[in-house]
N, C-alpha and C positions, 0 to 999 in steps of 0.2 A: 480899918474895917468898917462895914456899914452895920447898923444894928441888926438887918436881916441875916446876915452873914454870921454875926455872933450868937444870935437865937438859934441858927440851923445848927451850929456847932454845939452849943449847950443843950439842945433837945434831942441830939442823935444818941439813940440807945447803944447802937454798935458803929464800927467804922464803916461798914457796907452800906449803912444809911445815908453817908456823904457822898456816895458816888451817883452823880446826877449828870443830866446834859450828855455831853459828848462822850463820857466815860461809862455811861449806863449801857449794858448790854454790847460793848464793843467788841466785834470780832477780832479773833487773833490767829495766828498760822496753826495754832495748835487744836482748833475747834473741830476740823474734820477728823482727827485722829483720836479724839477724846473716847469715842464708842469702842475703839480697838483697845486704848489703855484699859479701859473698864473690864473687858472681855479677859485681857491677859492677867489682869490684877485677879480677876475672880478664879483664874486658871492656876494661880500660886506663884505667878512671876512677879516679884514685889522690888527687883533691882530696877532702879531708875534708868541707870547707865545703859543696861541692855535692852530696855523698853525703848529708849532714845535711839539706839542703833537700828532697832527693828523697825520703827515707825521712818527712818530716814530712808530705808530701802523702799518704803511705800511713796515717797515722796516729800516727807515732811524736810522743810529747809531751816526751820528755827533752831535754836541753841539748846543746848543740854539744861540750862538753868531753868527755863521754862518749864521742861518736863518735870524737873524734881520739885518745882515750887508747887506745881499743880497736883503732884502725887502725895505732897507732905500731908495734907489733912486725911488721906487714906490711912495713914499709920496709926493716927491718933483716934479715930473714929472707928466703931465695930463694922460698919459697912461703908463702901465707897458713895460719895455724893452721887445722886443721879444725874446723868447729863440731861439737857433739854431735849425732849423728844423731836424729832423732826414733823413738819406739818403734813397733813395729807396730800397737798398738792406736791410737795417735795418727793413723798414716796412714789406718788403716781409717776413723776418723770423718771424716778430710778428704774421702775418697773418697766414703763414704755421704751426706755433707752436701749439699744442694741447692746448686749453684753461686753462686746468687743470694744465698742466705744465709750462705755461708761469708765470714768475716771477711777483710778485705783483707791482713792479716799472715799468717793461715795460707794464703791463696790464693796468696801470694808463696812461701812455702816449699814448697807442694805443686808449683808451677811447676818451681822448682829440682829438686826430687826427681824429677819426671817426666822432665827433660831428660836425666836420666842413667840411665833405664831404661826401654827400650822396651816391655817386659812389662807394667810398670805403667800404661803409656799405654792398651795395649789393655785392659787389665783397668779401668781406670777408665770408659773409654768403654763398654764392656758394662754396666758396674754402673749407670751413669747412663741409659743406654737403656733398662734393664730398670726402672730407677726411674721413668721417665716411662711405661711401660707400665702400671705399677702405680697410678700416682696419676692418669692419664689414662683408665683402662678402655679400653687398646688392645690388647686380648688377640689381635686378628687379625694382630699383628706378631710373635707370639710364634716360629712355625715360621722366620720370616726370622731373628730374633735368636738362635735355636738354631743355625742354619746359620753364622751369622756367627762364633758361639764355636767350633764345630767347626772352623772355619778357622785359629785361632790355638791356638799351643802352650801352653795354660794348663790344666793339670791340675786343679787345683781347680775351675775353672768347669766343665770336662768331667763331673766328678763332680756337681756341682749341676745340670747339664742331665740327665745320666742319671736322677736322681730325679725331674725334672719329667717325663720322658717315660714314666715308669713308671705316671702317672696324668695323662696330657696332658689329656684331656678336662675334668676336674676344675680344673687350672691354668688351662686357657683359659677356663673359665666364672669362675673367681675374679677372673681379670685382665679380665673382660668385663662382668659383670652387677654392679649397684649394690648386692646384698645381701652380708652378711657374718655371721660368728659372733660379733661383737663383743659383742652383747647376752647371748648365752649365757654367754660367758666371763666378762662383768660378775657375772652370778648365781652362777657357779661361784667366782669369787673371794669374794663376799658370804657364800657358805654356809662356805668355808674360815676366813674370819675369825671368823664365829660359833662354828666348831668350835674354834679355838685360844683363844678367850676362856675356854672351860670348861677348859683345861689338861688335857685328857685323862681328866678324872673322872666324865664324864656318857657314857652310852651313846647309841645311835642315837634312842630314844625322845625323850629331851629335846633333842636336837638338831632333830628333826622338829617338834616344837611349838614351839621358838624360831624357826624358818624360817618356819612358817606363821602365825605370832602376831606376826611383827616389823612 
């Protein structure tokens, strides 16, 4: 062993201090199901075998030993160790994903998260109703949706609604009519790609010729 290795071993106050590099924060098959285990443990189910059988029905493919080892500290501590909370970006992804396409493990974690935050419950409901209007062209329901949003204390959504109301007719048309500017945006992206291929070394005349002759 090198001097640094011996010094690190000697200075460690607990075994966890030795977990570094590739072993630090390493994901396991059980990570996605830990919120569900916490919830079931809080409900009074403390049988590791039963909990293992339950999460297997939700898609867990790991063994019983990993579940038993994770639950062992629960029996000696007054409360279960807190799981790492998901990031705001992750939660946003769960909310914006259609419920039918959201994986079971993520649906369970979102359910646990919503159970402790009424504001997120309201936000999720409004986002999914708006998504339904957007995908099913139900623009006639926009005024009713705006009224429901105003009734909740959600400042970020109120700001969004203010922007919609500044051009309500156009937004309603966009949520009702089958046409969109997708084709135009496609051509804009194509022109930008051609321009970037020239690395800024040519002027508008060459760009025009390349676009027209493509």
